[in-house]
Structures are given as C-alpha cells and as structure tokens.
PyMOL Python script that loads the backbone (N, CA, C, O; Angstrom):
from pymol import cmd

cmd.read_pdbstr("""\
ATOM      1  N   MET A   1     117.588 115.255  11.614  1.00  0.00           N
ATOM      2  CA  MET A   1     117.602 113.972  11.097  1.00  0.00           C
ATOM      3  C   MET A   1     118.849 113.585  10.486  1.00  0.00           C
ATOM      4  O   MET A   1     119.432 114.428   9.804  1.00  0.00           O
ATOM      5  N   LYS A   2     119.396 112.317  10.643  1.00  0.00           N
ATOM      6  CA  LYS A   2     120.624 111.853  10.065  1.00  0.00           C
ATOM      7  C   LYS A   2     120.497 111.537   8.365  1.00  0.00           C
ATOM      8  O   LYS A   2     119.409 111.219   7.883  1.00  0.00           O
ATOM      9  N   LYS A   3     121.245 111.614   7.859  1.00  0.00           N
ATOM     10  CA  LYS A   3     121.041 111.416   6.258  1.00  0.00           C
ATOM     11  C   LYS A   3     120.343 109.759   5.897  1.00  0.00           C
ATOM     12  O   LYS A   3     119.459 109.449   5.099  1.00  0.00           O
ATOM     13  N   GLU A   4     120.988 109.083   6.651  1.00  0.00           N
ATOM     14  CA  GLU A   4     120.618 107.746   6.483  1.00  0.00           C
ATOM     15  C   GLU A   4     119.098 107.558   6.822  1.00  0.00           C
ATOM     16  O   GLU A   4     118.394 106.795   6.161  1.00  0.00           O
ATOM     17  N   GLU A   5     118.704 108.166   7.706  1.00  0.00           N
ATOM     18  CA  GLU A   5     117.245 107.984   8.185  1.00  0.00           C
ATOM     19  C   GLU A   5     116.193 108.651   6.930  1.00  0.00           C
ATOM     20  O   GLU A   5     115.076 108.305   6.544  1.00  0.00           O
ATOM     21  N   SER A   6     117.149 109.801   6.494  1.00  0.00           N
ATOM     22  CA  SER A   6     116.291 110.591   5.425  1.00  0.00           C
ATOM     23  C   SER A   6     115.985 109.576   4.272  1.00  0.00           C
ATOM     24  O   SER A   6     114.827 109.410   3.889  1.00  0.00           O
ATOM     25  N   LYS A   7     117.158 108.824   3.665  1.00  0.00           N
ATOM     26  CA  LYS A   7     117.183 107.998   2.617  1.00  0.00           C
ATOM     27  C   LYS A   7     116.110 106.889   2.890  1.00  0.00           C
ATOM     28  O   LYS A   7     115.210 106.679   2.077  1.00  0.00           O
ATOM     29  N   VAL A   8     116.211 106.303   3.865  1.00  0.00           N
ATOM     30  CA  VAL A   8     115.259 105.338   4.422  1.00  0.00           C
ATOM     31  C   VAL A   8     113.769 105.697   4.144  1.00  0.00           C
ATOM     32  O   VAL A   8     113.124 104.998   3.362  1.00  0.00           O
ATOM     33  N   ILE A   9     113.203 106.778   4.770  1.00  0.00           N
ATOM     34  CA  ILE A   9     111.831 107.266   4.664  1.00  0.00           C
ATOM     35  C   ILE A   9     111.825 107.798   3.026  1.00  0.00           C
ATOM     36  O   ILE A   9     110.716 107.831   2.492  1.00  0.00           O
ATOM     37  N   ALA A  10     112.779 108.133   2.367  1.00  0.00           N
ATOM     38  CA  ALA A  10     112.687 108.653   0.953  1.00  0.00           C
ATOM     39  C   ALA A  10     112.216 107.637   0.231  1.00  0.00           C
ATOM     40  O   ALA A  10     111.221 107.720  -0.490  1.00  0.00           O
ATOM     41  N   GLN A  11     113.020 106.460   0.415  1.00  0.00           N
ATOM     42  CA  GLN A  11     112.641 105.162  -0.189  1.00  0.00           C
ATOM     43  C   GLN A  11     111.405 104.554   0.108  1.00  0.00           C
ATOM     44  O   GLN A  11     110.691 104.155  -0.812  1.00  0.00           O
ATOM     45  N   LYS A  12     111.036 104.426   1.413  1.00  0.00           N
ATOM     46  CA  LYS A  12     109.521 104.080   1.598  1.00  0.00           C
ATOM     47  C   LYS A  12     108.475 104.881   1.196  1.00  0.00           C
ATOM     48  O   LYS A  12     107.374 104.332   1.163  1.00  0.00           O
ATOM     49  N   LEU A  13     108.551 106.208   0.836  1.00  0.00           N
ATOM     50  CA  LEU A  13     107.612 106.942   0.377  1.00  0.00           C
ATOM     51  C   LEU A  13     107.963 107.211  -1.487  1.00  0.00           C
ATOM     52  O   LEU A  13     107.491 108.226  -2.000  1.00  0.00           O
ATOM     53  N   GLN A  14     108.670 106.377  -2.226  1.00  0.00           N
ATOM     54  CA  GLN A  14     109.291 106.735  -3.424  1.00  0.00           C
ATOM     55  C   GLN A  14     107.969 106.812  -4.456  1.00  0.00           C
ATOM     56  O   GLN A  14     107.855 107.674  -5.326  1.00  0.00           O
ATOM     57  N   LYS A  15     107.073 105.837  -4.217  1.00  0.00           N
ATOM     58  CA  LYS A  15     105.762 105.682  -4.918  1.00  0.00           C
ATOM     59  C   LYS A  15     104.761 106.789  -4.864  1.00  0.00           C
ATOM     60  O   LYS A  15     103.946 106.936  -5.775  1.00  0.00           O
ATOM     61  N   ILE A  16     104.805 107.675  -3.680  1.00  0.00           N
ATOM     62  CA  ILE A  16     103.669 108.439  -3.369  1.00  0.00           C
ATOM     63  C   ILE A  16     104.048 109.611  -3.825  1.00  0.00           C
ATOM     64  O   ILE A  16     105.185 110.033  -3.612  1.00  0.00           O
ATOM     65  N   PRO A  17     102.937 110.444  -4.668  1.00  0.00           N
ATOM     66  CA  PRO A  17     103.512 111.718  -5.396  1.00  0.00           C
ATOM     67  C   PRO A  17     103.574 112.698  -4.193  1.00  0.00           C
ATOM     68  O   PRO A  17     103.091 112.478  -3.082  1.00  0.00           O
ATOM     69  N   ASN A  18     104.318 113.937  -4.627  1.00  0.00           N
ATOM     70  CA  ASN A  18     104.236 115.096  -3.690  1.00  0.00           C
ATOM     71  C   ASN A  18     102.881 115.879  -3.441  1.00  0.00           C
ATOM     72  O   ASN A  18     102.095 116.251  -4.312  1.00  0.00           O
ATOM     73  N   GLY A  19     102.786 116.029  -2.259  1.00  0.00           N
ATOM     74  CA  GLY A  19     101.321 116.716  -1.988  1.00  0.00           C
ATOM     75  C   GLY A  19     100.440 115.783  -1.700  1.00  0.00           C
ATOM     76  O   GLY A  19      99.272 116.168  -1.664  1.00  0.00           O
ATOM     77  N   THR A  20     100.693 114.410  -1.435  1.00  0.00           N
ATOM     78  CA  THR A  20      99.826 113.358  -1.033  1.00  0.00           C
ATOM     79  C   THR A  20     100.043 112.731   0.248  1.00  0.00           C
ATOM     80  O   THR A  20     101.230 112.853   0.550  1.00  0.00           O
ATOM     81  N   LEU A  21      99.430 112.152   1.064  1.00  0.00           N
ATOM     82  CA  LEU A  21      99.403 111.539   2.414  1.00  0.00           C
ATOM     83  C   LEU A  21      98.526 110.306   1.822  1.00  0.00           C
ATOM     84  O   LEU A  21      97.358 110.497   1.481  1.00  0.00           O
ATOM     85  N   ALA A  22      99.098 109.125   1.723  1.00  0.00           N
ATOM     86  CA  ALA A  22      98.592 107.633   1.369  1.00  0.00           C
ATOM     87  C   ALA A  22      97.919 107.262   2.692  1.00  0.00           C
ATOM     88  O   ALA A  22      98.424 107.664   3.740  1.00  0.00           O
ATOM     89  N   LEU A  23      96.920 106.593   2.701  1.00  0.00           N
ATOM     90  CA  LEU A  23      96.359 105.716   4.017  1.00  0.00           C
ATOM     91  C   LEU A  23      96.315 104.475   3.673  1.00  0.00           C
ATOM     92  O   LEU A  23      95.826 104.031   2.634  1.00  0.00           O
ATOM     93  N   LYS A  24      96.852 103.845   4.583  1.00  0.00           N
ATOM     94  CA  LYS A  24      96.748 102.258   4.661  1.00  0.00           C
ATOM     95  C   LYS A  24      95.872 101.696   5.596  1.00  0.00           C
ATOM     96  O   LYS A  24      96.124 102.093   6.734  1.00  0.00           O
ATOM     97  N   HIS A  25      94.948 100.926   5.527  1.00  0.00           N
ATOM     98  CA  HIS A  25      94.170 100.421   6.910  1.00  0.00           C
ATOM     99  C   HIS A  25      94.314  99.048   6.958  1.00  0.00           C
ATOM    100  O   HIS A  25      93.856  98.284   6.109  1.00  0.00           O
ATOM    101  N   CYS A  26      94.949  98.719   7.945  1.00  0.00           N
ATOM    102  CA  CYS A  26      95.119  97.206   8.248  1.00  0.00           C
ATOM    103  C   CYS A  26      94.304  96.528   9.541  1.00  0.00           C
ATOM    104  O   CYS A  26      94.453  96.823  10.727  1.00  0.00           O
ATOM    105  N   ARG A  27      93.572  95.725   9.080  1.00  0.00           N
ATOM    106  CA  ARG A  27      92.636  95.196   9.957  1.00  0.00           C
ATOM    107  C   ARG A  27      92.749  93.632  10.129  1.00  0.00           C
ATOM    108  O   ARG A  27      92.959  92.940   9.132  1.00  0.00           O
ATOM    109  N   ALA A  28      92.631  93.142  11.210  1.00  0.00           N
ATOM    110  CA  ALA A  28      92.545  91.699  11.781  1.00  0.00           C
ATOM    111  C   ALA A  28      91.525  90.790  10.882  1.00  0.00           C
ATOM    112  O   ALA A  28      90.338  90.957  11.163  1.00  0.00           O
ATOM    113  N   GLY A  29      91.758  90.033  10.043  1.00  0.00           N
ATOM    114  CA  GLY A  29      90.728  89.068   9.425  1.00  0.00           C
ATOM    115  C   GLY A  29      90.532  89.977   7.983  1.00  0.00           C
ATOM    116  O   GLY A  29      89.439  89.923   7.420  1.00  0.00           O
ATOM    117  N   GLY A  30      91.576  90.768   7.441  1.00  0.00           N
ATOM    118  CA  GLY A  30      91.236  91.288   6.209  1.00  0.00           C
ATOM    119  C   GLY A  30      91.156  92.610   6.150  1.00  0.00           C
ATOM    120  O   GLY A  30      91.762  93.271   6.994  1.00  0.00           O
ATOM    121  N   THR A  31      90.448  93.198   5.216  1.00  0.00           N
ATOM    122  CA  THR A  31      90.457  94.505   4.770  1.00  0.00           C
ATOM    123  C   THR A  31      89.097  95.376   5.405  1.00  0.00           C
ATOM    124  O   THR A  31      88.248  94.726   6.015  1.00  0.00           O
ATOM    125  N   GLY A  32      88.963  96.526   5.277  1.00  0.00           N
ATOM    126  CA  GLY A  32      87.598  97.247   5.703  1.00  0.00           C
ATOM    127  C   GLY A  32      88.002  98.679   6.029  1.00  0.00           C
ATOM    128  O   GLY A  32      89.149  99.107   5.898  1.00  0.00           O
ATOM    129  N   THR A  33      87.015  99.345   6.443  1.00  0.00           N
ATOM    130  CA  THR A  33      87.080 100.736   6.523  1.00  0.00           C
ATOM    131  C   THR A  33      87.852 101.240   7.647  1.00  0.00           C
ATOM    132  O   THR A  33      88.119 100.581   8.651  1.00  0.00           O
ATOM    133  N   THR A  34      88.142 102.250   7.463  1.00  0.00           N
ATOM    134  CA  THR A  34      88.907 103.086   8.592  1.00  0.00           C
ATOM    135  C   THR A  34      88.164 104.134   9.216  1.00  0.00           C
ATOM    136  O   THR A  34      87.445 104.789   8.461  1.00  0.00           O
ATOM    137  N   LEU A  35      88.179 104.514  10.718  1.00  0.00           N
ATOM    138  CA  LEU A  35      87.954 105.509  11.170  1.00  0.00           C
ATOM    139  C   LEU A  35      88.097 107.162  10.409  1.00  0.00           C
ATOM    140  O   LEU A  35      87.417 108.188  10.422  1.00  0.00           O
ATOM    141  N   PHE A  36      89.372 106.725   9.783  1.00  0.00           N
ATOM    142  CA  PHE A  36      89.871 107.990   8.883  1.00  0.00           C
ATOM    143  C   PHE A  36      88.959 107.919   7.580  1.00  0.00           C
ATOM    144  O   PHE A  36      89.625 107.926   6.544  1.00  0.00           O
ATOM    145  N   GLY A  37      87.932 107.869   7.449  1.00  0.00           N
ATOM    146  CA  GLY A  37      87.138 108.013   6.280  1.00  0.00           C
ATOM    147  C   GLY A  37      87.203 109.446   5.583  1.00  0.00           C
ATOM    148  O   GLY A  37      88.183 110.184   5.478  1.00  0.00           O
ATOM    149  N   GLU A  38      86.102 109.611   5.205  1.00  0.00           N
ATOM    150  CA  GLU A  38      85.894 110.960   4.261  1.00  0.00           C
ATOM    151  C   GLU A  38      85.798 112.063   5.364  1.00  0.00           C
ATOM    152  O   GLU A  38      85.601 113.182   4.889  1.00  0.00           O
ATOM    153  N   GLN A  39      85.876 112.019   6.499  1.00  0.00           N
ATOM    154  CA  GLN A  39      85.963 113.076   7.269  1.00  0.00           C
ATOM    155  C   GLN A  39      87.270 113.493   7.652  1.00  0.00           C
ATOM    156  O   GLN A  39      87.382 114.377   8.502  1.00  0.00           O
ATOM    157  N   PHE A  40      88.262 112.975   7.138  1.00  0.00           N
ATOM    158  CA  PHE A  40      89.749 112.999   7.472  1.00  0.00           C
ATOM    159  C   PHE A  40      90.363 113.886   5.982  1.00  0.00           C
ATOM    160  O   PHE A  40      90.266 113.547   4.803  1.00  0.00           O
ATOM    161  N   ARG A  41      91.016 115.136   6.600  1.00  0.00           N
ATOM    162  CA  ARG A  41      91.480 115.743   5.843  1.00  0.00           C
ATOM    163  C   ARG A  41      93.000 116.051   5.798  1.00  0.00           C
ATOM    164  O   ARG A  41      93.320 116.450   6.918  1.00  0.00           O
ATOM    165  N   ALA A  42      94.110 116.028   4.931  1.00  0.00           N
ATOM    166  CA  ALA A  42      95.385 116.179   5.160  1.00  0.00           C
ATOM    167  C   ALA A  42      95.738 117.450   3.873  1.00  0.00           C
ATOM    168  O   ALA A  42      95.112 117.661   2.835  1.00  0.00           O
ATOM    169  N   VAL A  43      97.096 118.224   4.470  1.00  0.00           N
ATOM    170  CA  VAL A  43      97.492 119.007   3.403  1.00  0.00           C
ATOM    171  C   VAL A  43      98.942 118.856   3.883  1.00  0.00           C
ATOM    172  O   VAL A  43      99.243 118.842   5.076  1.00  0.00           O
ATOM    173  N   THR A  44      99.860 118.741   2.833  1.00  0.00           N
ATOM    174  CA  THR A  44     101.412 118.445   3.146  1.00  0.00           C
ATOM    175  C   THR A  44     102.212 119.443   1.895  1.00  0.00           C
ATOM    176  O   THR A  44     101.887 119.562   0.714  1.00  0.00           O
ATOM    177  N   ALA A  45     103.187 119.988   2.527  1.00  0.00           N
ATOM    178  CA  ALA A  45     104.109 120.452   1.384  1.00  0.00           C
ATOM    179  C   ALA A  45     105.199 119.384   1.215  1.00  0.00           C
ATOM    180  O   ALA A  45     106.364 119.747   1.047  1.00  0.00           O
ATOM    181  N   GLY A  46     104.907 118.214   1.247  1.00  0.00           N
ATOM    182  CA  GLY A  46     105.917 116.840   0.980  1.00  0.00           C
ATOM    183  C   GLY A  46     105.024 115.837   0.811  1.00  0.00           C
ATOM    184  O   GLY A  46     103.938 116.191   0.353  1.00  0.00           O
ATOM    185  N   LYS A  47     105.164 114.715   1.043  1.00  0.00           N
ATOM    186  CA  LYS A  47     104.263 113.538   1.079  1.00  0.00           C
ATOM    187  C   LYS A  47     104.526 112.570   2.279  1.00  0.00           C
ATOM    188  O   LYS A  47     105.546 112.572   2.968  1.00  0.00           O
ATOM    189  N   GLY A  48     103.482 111.768   2.417  1.00  0.00           N
ATOM    190  CA  GLY A  48     103.550 110.906   3.740  1.00  0.00           C
ATOM    191  C   GLY A  48     102.445 109.466   3.421  1.00  0.00           C
ATOM    192  O   GLY A  48     101.589 109.195   2.579  1.00  0.00           O
ATOM    193  N   CYS A  49     103.005 108.833   4.542  1.00  0.00           N
ATOM    194  CA  CYS A  49     101.982 107.599   4.670  1.00  0.00           C
ATOM    195  C   CYS A  49     101.786 107.553   6.147  1.00  0.00           C
ATOM    196  O   CYS A  49     102.553 107.820   7.072  1.00  0.00           O
ATOM    197  N   MET A  50     100.271 107.049   6.110  1.00  0.00           N
ATOM    198  CA  MET A  50      99.938 106.631   7.527  1.00  0.00           C
ATOM    199  C   MET A  50      99.294 105.183   7.428  1.00  0.00           C
ATOM    200  O   MET A  50      98.703 104.840   6.404  1.00  0.00           O
ATOM    201  N   GLU A  51      99.413 104.428   8.418  1.00  0.00           N
ATOM    202  CA  GLU A  51      99.268 103.130   8.252  1.00  0.00           C
ATOM    203  C   GLU A  51      98.337 103.038   9.684  1.00  0.00           C
ATOM    204  O   GLU A  51      98.905 103.216  10.762  1.00  0.00           O
ATOM    205  N   ALA A  52      96.861 102.746   9.628  1.00  0.00           N
ATOM    206  CA  ALA A  52      95.982 102.576  10.603  1.00  0.00           C
ATOM    207  C   ALA A  52      95.782 101.157  10.972  1.00  0.00           C
ATOM    208  O   ALA A  52      95.694 100.321  10.072  1.00  0.00           O
ATOM    209  N   TYR A  53      95.696 100.778  12.338  1.00  0.00           N
ATOM    210  CA  TYR A  53      95.447  99.447  12.617  1.00  0.00           C
ATOM    211  C   TYR A  53      94.363  99.621  13.713  1.00  0.00           C
ATOM    212  O   TYR A  53      94.437 100.504  14.567  1.00  0.00           O
ATOM    213  N   GLU A  54      93.272  98.653  13.627  1.00  0.00           N
ATOM    214  CA  GLU A  54      92.358  98.649  14.478  1.00  0.00           C
ATOM    215  C   GLU A  54      92.664  97.696  15.586  1.00  0.00           C
ATOM    216  O   GLU A  54      92.753  96.493  15.343  1.00  0.00           O
ATOM    217  N   THR A  55      92.855  98.243  16.970  1.00  0.00           N
ATOM    218  CA  THR A  55      93.250  97.434  17.973  1.00  0.00           C
ATOM    219  C   THR A  55      92.111  96.987  18.823  1.00  0.00           C
ATOM    220  O   THR A  55      92.319  96.045  19.587  1.00  0.00           O
ATOM    221  N   PHE A  56      90.939  97.540  18.789  1.00  0.00           N
ATOM    222  CA  PHE A  56      89.788  97.073  19.308  1.00  0.00           C
ATOM    223  C   PHE A  56      88.620  97.686  18.453  1.00  0.00           C
ATOM    224  O   PHE A  56      88.946  98.483  17.573  1.00  0.00           O
ATOM    225  N   PRO A  57      87.376  97.410  18.617  1.00  0.00           N
ATOM    226  CA  PRO A  57      86.231  97.910  17.715  1.00  0.00           C
ATOM    227  C   PRO A  57      85.963  99.359  18.126  1.00  0.00           C
ATOM    228  O   PRO A  57      85.566  99.714  19.235  1.00  0.00           O
ATOM    229  N   GLY A  58      86.275 100.263  16.925  1.00  0.00           N
ATOM    230  CA  GLY A  58      86.264 101.605  17.362  1.00  0.00           C
ATOM    231  C   GLY A  58      87.406 102.246  17.804  1.00  0.00           C
ATOM    232  O   GLY A  58      87.350 103.451  18.047  1.00  0.00           O
ATOM    233  N   ILE A  59      88.535 101.566  17.961  1.00  0.00           N
ATOM    234  CA  ILE A  59      89.937 102.433  18.474  1.00  0.00           C
ATOM    235  C   ILE A  59      90.884 101.799  17.480  1.00  0.00           C
ATOM    236  O   ILE A  59      91.024 100.577  17.447  1.00  0.00           O
ATOM    237  N   GLU A  60      91.454 102.511  16.772  1.00  0.00           N
ATOM    238  CA  GLU A  60      92.771 102.720  15.765  1.00  0.00           C
ATOM    239  C   GLU A  60      93.963 103.118  16.426  1.00  0.00           C
ATOM    240  O   GLU A  60      93.671 103.846  17.374  1.00  0.00           O
ATOM    241  N   VAL A  61      95.281 102.926  16.307  1.00  0.00           N
ATOM    242  CA  VAL A  61      96.571 103.278  16.475  1.00  0.00           C
ATOM    243  C   VAL A  61      96.881 103.531  15.015  1.00  0.00           C
ATOM    244  O   VAL A  61      96.571 102.781  14.089  1.00  0.00           O
ATOM    245  N   SER A  62      97.645 104.882  14.906  1.00  0.00           N
ATOM    246  CA  SER A  62      98.199 105.149  13.646  1.00  0.00           C
ATOM    247  C   SER A  62      99.731 105.327  13.329  1.00  0.00           C
ATOM    248  O   SER A  62     100.220 106.266  13.957  1.00  0.00           O
ATOM    249  N   PHE A  63     100.506 104.735  12.604  1.00  0.00           N
ATOM    250  CA  PHE A  63     102.052 105.104  12.175  1.00  0.00           C
ATOM    251  C   PHE A  63     101.954 105.816  11.387  1.00  0.00           C
ATOM    252  O   PHE A  63     101.220 105.518  10.445  1.00  0.00           O
ATOM    253  N   ASN A  64     102.650 107.109  11.393  1.00  0.00           N
ATOM    254  CA  ASN A  64     102.753 108.049  10.574  1.00  0.00           C
ATOM    255  C   ASN A  64     104.416 108.353   9.895  1.00  0.00           C
ATOM    256  O   ASN A  64     105.306 108.525  10.728  1.00  0.00           O
ATOM    257  N   VAL A  65     104.714 108.400   8.708  1.00  0.00           N
ATOM    258  CA  VAL A  65     105.929 108.516   8.062  1.00  0.00           C
ATOM    259  C   VAL A  65     105.804 109.915   6.934  1.00  0.00           C
ATOM    260  O   VAL A  65     105.049 109.930   5.961  1.00  0.00           O
ATOM    261  N   PHE A  66     106.452 110.699   7.216  1.00  0.00           N
ATOM    262  CA  PHE A  66     106.260 112.076   6.630  1.00  0.00           C
ATOM    263  C   PHE A  66     107.762 112.550   5.968  1.00  0.00           C
ATOM    264  O   PHE A  66     108.705 112.667   6.750  1.00  0.00           O
ATOM    265  N   LEU A  67     107.928 112.767   4.801  1.00  0.00           N
ATOM    266  CA  LEU A  67     109.090 113.553   4.466  1.00  0.00           C
ATOM    267  C   LEU A  67     108.326 114.811   3.551  1.00  0.00           C
ATOM    268  O   LEU A  67     107.910 114.791   2.392  1.00  0.00           O
ATOM    269  N   ALA A  68     108.327 115.836   4.518  1.00  0.00           N
ATOM    270  CA  ALA A  68     108.054 117.100   4.278  1.00  0.00           C
ATOM    271  C   ALA A  68     108.442 118.147   5.282  1.00  0.00           C
ATOM    272  O   ALA A  68     108.767 117.790   6.415  1.00  0.00           O
ATOM    273  N   SER A  69     108.427 119.594   4.897  1.00  0.00           N
ATOM    274  CA  SER A  69     108.366 120.588   5.795  1.00  0.00           C
ATOM    275  C   SER A  69     107.443 120.880   6.595  1.00  0.00           C
ATOM    276  O   SER A  69     107.650 121.388   7.697  1.00  0.00           O
ATOM    277  N   GLU A  70     106.186 120.563   6.086  1.00  0.00           N
ATOM    278  CA  GLU A  70     105.165 120.771   7.101  1.00  0.00           C
ATOM    279  C   GLU A  70     103.899 119.752   6.681  1.00  0.00           C
ATOM    280  O   GLU A  70     103.653 119.377   5.534  1.00  0.00           O
ATOM    281  N   VAL A  71     103.301 119.467   7.666  1.00  0.00           N
ATOM    282  CA  VAL A  71     102.102 118.746   7.425  1.00  0.00           C
ATOM    283  C   VAL A  71     101.094 118.923   8.336  1.00  0.00           C
ATOM    284  O   VAL A  71     101.278 118.868   9.552  1.00  0.00           O
ATOM    285  N   LYS A  72      99.970 119.147   7.780  1.00  0.00           N
ATOM    286  CA  LYS A  72      98.440 119.586   8.453  1.00  0.00           C
ATOM    287  C   LYS A  72      97.440 118.471   8.490  1.00  0.00           C
ATOM    288  O   LYS A  72      97.085 118.121   7.364  1.00  0.00           O
ATOM    289  N   PHE A  73      96.982 117.926   9.323  1.00  0.00           N
ATOM    290  CA  PHE A  73      95.823 117.259   9.271  1.00  0.00           C
ATOM    291  C   PHE A  73      94.973 116.987  10.328  1.00  0.00           C
ATOM    292  O   PHE A  73      95.472 116.858  11.445  1.00  0.00           O
ATOM    293  N   ARG A  74      93.419 116.845  10.130  1.00  0.00           N
ATOM    294  CA  ARG A  74      92.506 116.727  11.146  1.00  0.00           C
ATOM    295  C   ARG A  74      91.416 115.963  10.569  1.00  0.00           C
ATOM    296  O   ARG A  74      91.307 115.667   9.380  1.00  0.00           O
ATOM    297  N   HIS A  75      90.627 115.672  11.502  1.00  0.00           N
ATOM    298  CA  HIS A  75      89.499 114.863  11.383  1.00  0.00           C
ATOM    299  C   HIS A  75      88.243 115.002  12.091  1.00  0.00           C
ATOM    300  O   HIS A  75      88.442 115.006  13.305  1.00  0.00           O
ATOM    301  N   ASP A  76      87.085 115.110  11.791  1.00  0.00           N
ATOM    302  CA  ASP A  76      85.934 115.305  12.688  1.00  0.00           C
ATOM    303  C   ASP A  76      86.011 114.103  13.776  1.00  0.00           C
ATOM    304  O   ASP A  76      86.733 113.107  13.834  1.00  0.00           O
ATOM    305  N   ALA A  77      85.025 114.571  14.576  1.00  0.00           N
ATOM    306  CA  ALA A  77      84.879 113.628  15.909  1.00  0.00           C
ATOM    307  C   ALA A  77      83.920 112.472  15.057  1.00  0.00           C
ATOM    308  O   ALA A  77      83.006 112.748  14.280  1.00  0.00           O
ATOM    309  N   PHE A  78      84.355 111.230  15.399  1.00  0.00           N
ATOM    310  CA  PHE A  78      83.741 110.160  14.925  1.00  0.00           C
ATOM    311  C   PHE A  78      82.467 109.860  15.992  1.00  0.00           C
ATOM    312  O   PHE A  78      82.677 109.643  17.185  1.00  0.00           O
ATOM    313  N   LEU A  79      81.202 109.877  15.436  1.00  0.00           N
ATOM    314  CA  LEU A  79      80.118 109.701  16.285  1.00  0.00           C
ATOM    315  C   LEU A  79      79.109 108.306  15.868  1.00  0.00           C
ATOM    316  O   LEU A  79      78.440 108.223  14.838  1.00  0.00           O
ATOM    317  N   GLN A  80      79.173 107.587  16.618  1.00  0.00           N
ATOM    318  CA  GLN A  80      78.529 106.243  16.236  1.00  0.00           C
ATOM    319  C   GLN A  80      77.495 105.844  17.396  1.00  0.00           C
ATOM    320  O   GLN A  80      77.885 105.590  18.536  1.00  0.00           O
ATOM    321  N   TYR A  81      76.155 105.809  17.020  1.00  0.00           N
ATOM    322  CA  TYR A  81      75.093 105.729  17.714  1.00  0.00           C
ATOM    323  C   TYR A  81      74.242 104.625  17.309  1.00  0.00           C
ATOM    324  O   TYR A  81      74.137 104.416  16.101  1.00  0.00           O
ATOM    325  N   ARG A  82      73.559 103.815  18.210  1.00  0.00           N
ATOM    326  CA  ARG A  82      72.139 102.798  17.932  1.00  0.00           C
ATOM    327  C   ARG A  82      71.026 103.567  17.764  1.00  0.00           C
ATOM    328  O   ARG A  82      71.066 104.552  18.502  1.00  0.00           O
ATOM    329  N   ARG A  83      70.089 103.509  17.112  1.00  0.00           N
ATOM    330  CA  ARG A  83      69.092 104.219  17.410  1.00  0.00           C
ATOM    331  C   ARG A  83      68.202 103.263  18.227  1.00  0.00           C
ATOM    332  O   ARG A  83      68.139 102.080  17.891  1.00  0.00           O
ATOM    333  N   GLN A  84      67.547 103.702  19.230  1.00  0.00           N
ATOM    334  CA  GLN A  84      66.782 102.599  20.138  1.00  0.00           C
ATOM    335  C   GLN A  84      64.933 102.972  19.595  1.00  0.00           C
ATOM    336  O   GLN A  84      64.405 104.059  19.360  1.00  0.00           O
ATOM    337  N   SER A  85      64.511 101.942  19.563  1.00  0.00           N
ATOM    338  CA  SER A  85      62.940 101.781  19.400  1.00  0.00           C
ATOM    339  C   SER A  85      62.352 102.435  20.338  1.00  0.00           C
ATOM    340  O   SER A  85      62.686 102.170  21.493  1.00  0.00           O
ATOM    341  N   PRO A  86      61.261 103.521  20.083  1.00  0.00           N
ATOM    342  CA  PRO A  86      60.485 104.021  21.015  1.00  0.00           C
ATOM    343  C   PRO A  86      59.828 103.493  22.070  1.00  0.00           C
ATOM    344  O   PRO A  86      59.228 102.478  21.717  1.00  0.00           O
ATOM    345  N   PRO A  87      59.696 103.729  23.131  1.00  0.00           N
ATOM    346  CA  PRO A  87      59.109 102.829  24.561  1.00  0.00           C
ATOM    347  C   PRO A  87      57.727 102.506  23.955  1.00  0.00           C
ATOM    348  O   PRO A  87      57.374 103.373  23.156  1.00  0.00           O
ATOM    349  N   ALA A  88      56.880 101.530  24.111  1.00  0.00           N
ATOM    350  CA  ALA A  88      55.547 100.877  23.857  1.00  0.00           C
ATOM    351  C   ALA A  88      54.637 101.745  24.711  1.00  0.00           C
ATOM    352  O   ALA A  88      54.943 102.094  25.851  1.00  0.00           O
ATOM    353  N   LEU A  89      53.220 102.159  23.952  1.00  0.00           N
ATOM    354  CA  LEU A  89      52.550 103.016  24.614  1.00  0.00           C
ATOM    355  C   LEU A  89      51.356 102.190  25.516  1.00  0.00           C
ATOM    356  O   LEU A  89      50.582 102.818  26.238  1.00  0.00           O
TER     357      LEU A  89
END
""", "prot")
cmd.dss("prot")
cmd.show_as("cartoon", "prot")
cmd.util.cbc("prot")
cmd.orient("prot")
C-alpha cells in the first residue's frame, strides 16, 4: 500500500480506538438494525470500520476499511421465518 493511501485510511479511522471495529448501518429512509447484530464478532490487531447498506429487504452490502496487521470476523447464519397457523381440524 502506498504511504498516501495509508494516511487517508489512518485519518478516516482516527476516532476509532485500537482493537475496535466500528459498525455503521445505513438504510434508506433512516436508521435501523443491521443483519450484523449481536451475532457478529470481530477481533483485530488494529482498527477498522464497516459500513453496511441495505440494498433490498434482508440483503446488505458492506464496505470495510481496516488499518491492521490482522482482522478476523464472522457472523452466524441469519434465519428469519414466519410462524404459520396450524391447519384447522
């Protein structure tokens, strides 16, 4: 990576403490929850920022910026279902 790119990334992440991955959720029409809720886990030797955008209901795209030698993250599968009424007897 070029030194100029590293400086731009460092400036973007200057307010984020080391060992932290900040998550920003952007949604049309306001803020809301993200699919990366409580089930999302991240470990970093540096810091980073993830911006998640809802493209369609239930579908998100994320843009990630890291300033770290190593980053590990994972999330559980997101399952959403609707309970159906039992059939009438």
